[in-house]
N, C-alpha and C positions, 0 to 999 in steps of 0.2 A: 580599209585594213585596220585602222586604229579603232573603229567602232567595234569590230569583231573581237579584238583583244580586250577592249574595255568590257564588252558583254561577257566574255569568258571569265575575266577577272571578277566581275560582279557576281557571276554564278558561283565561282569557287568561294568567294567571301560569304555568300549567303549559306552555302553548304557547311562551311566552317562554323558559322554562327549557330546554325541549327544543330550541328553535332555537339557543340559546347552546351547549348541549351539542354539537350537530351542527357548529356552527361551530368550536368548540374541537377536536373530533376531526378535522375537515378541516384545520385549521392544524397539528395534530400530524402527520398523514399527510404533509402538504406538507413539514414540516421533516424527517421521516424520509426522504422521497424525496430531498431535497436532500443528505442525508449519504451517500447511496449512490454508487457509481461512476457516471459519466455514462452515460446510455442514449439511444439514438436514437429510441426509440418511447416513447409514453405508456403508463403501466402502470396497471392497476386497483389498487384498495386492497388486494385479496387478493395480487396479484403484488408489490406494494411490501413487504408483510409477509413474503412467501416470500424475496424478494431480500435483505431486511434480515437474516433468519435465516442465509442462505447467507453473506452478507458478514461477519456477526459470527463465524461459524464459521471463515472464511478468516483473519480477523484473529486469532482465537485460535490457529490453527495457525501463523500467522506469528510470534506472540509466542513460541510454543514453539521454532520454528526460531531465533529471535534468542537465546533463552536458551541453546540448544545452541551457537550460534556464539560467544556470550560465554564459555561454559565452555571452548570449544576455544582461544580466544584467551588466556584466563587460563592454560590449561595450557601453551601455547606460550610465553608470557612467563615462567612459572616455569622452564621448560626453558632459555630463553635466559639467564635470570639465574643459573641454577645452573652455567652453563659449558658446557652441551651444544650440539651443533651446531644451526644454524638449519634449519628445515623448509623445503621448497621453497614457492613461492607457491601460495596457495589462492584459488580463485575460486568465488563463490556467486551464482547468478542466480535471481531470484524473479520469476515472472510474476504480477502483481496485477491481472488483468483488463486495464484500460486503461493500466496503467503497468507499467514494468520496473524492478527494482532490482537493480543490479550492485554486488557487494562484492568487493574484491580485497585480499588481505593479502600483502604481499611485504616483502622485506628491502631494505635501503639499496642493496645491490649489484644492483639489478634491471637487466635487459638490454633494456629497452624504455622508451619515453617515454610520458608521460601523453597526449600528442597522438595517439599510435598507437591508444590505447584509444578516444579519442573519435572518431577517424577511422573505426574499424571500426564503432562504433555508428551513426555517420551514414550509412556505406555500406549498412547493413542497414535503413535507413529509420526510424531512431530519432533523436528530438530529445532532447538532454541538457537536462533541466529544472534540475537541481541536481547539483553535484559537491562533494564534501567530501574532505578528506585529514586524517588524524590522525597526527601524527609523534611522538606522546607514548607510544608503545608499545614502548619499548626500542629494539631493532634493527628494529623492524617499522614499516611504513607501512601504514595501512589507508585504502583509497579507497572511497567510496561514491558511486554515481551513480543518480540517479532520472531515468527516461526515460519518454517517451511516443511512440507512433508518429506519424510525420509525417502519415499518413492513417489515420483511424480504420477505413475500409473494408479496408485492407490488413492491418493488425495488425502483430505482431512475431513473427518466426521465432526463438523463444527458443533452440531447439537449435542453429540455425546461429550465432547470436551466441555462444553458449557454446563451440562448436567453434573458431570463429575466435579468440576471446580466449585459449582454452587453448593454441592453436597459438603465439600471440604470447608468452605468458608462459613457455612451456616451452622 
């Protein structure tokens, strides 16, 4: 009789442990899903894992791009401080699925206004979420804009934004 009760108790304990494990996995998948860029459709667990892999790879590539940009800025700063001439404005646009990042490096003698950049972005169906300016780079100003499309169905024509901004700064 005692072994039957012990066997039943053991089975209930294993069932409880398995239920808690499944709940923990479900919570972890839910948390992982919340860290991914917004999606309009529900994804299966398998799709969440695949998207997480793609997203992590995109972020790693973005880190490499930013490292290259940092090296470029540092080199330009060294050139500026050594008395060489200033290089023309540089623009870098990165499409991060549901967001757009625009980085502009220019000198103090720029021939455009900040509102001109924002106007172009808005005309292209983009909402500027954040904008930052760094004036501590010698004779350089570094602008950074994080944007999202006004309508997720339309998206952002990155090449057109790039073309219009390059026309503005040149």
